[in-house]
C-alpha positions, 0 to 999 in steps of 0.5 A: 869392031876396032876392039876385035882387031886390037884383041886379035893383034894382041893375042897374036903378039902374046902367043908369038912372044911366048915362043921366044920364052920357049926358045930361051928355055931350050937354050938354058936346058942345053947349058944344063941350067935347069932352074933357069929353064924351069923359070923361063918355061913358067913365064912362057906358059903364063904368056901363052895362057894370057894370049889364049884369053885375049883370043877368046876375048877377041871372039866375044868382041866379034859380034 
């Protein structure tokens, strides 16, 4: 049961942390630094996909 809480907390942290990367991407776009915005956006998408997998793992550990 402890693993469920660990994976759930980790998933929430990763999904919340990806919002930081999306915000940074918007700031780079405002500065017209398109390459940096694209790189940071890719990192944000990667982090949110890992968070999604952790949430899926938390649901499996729920049983």
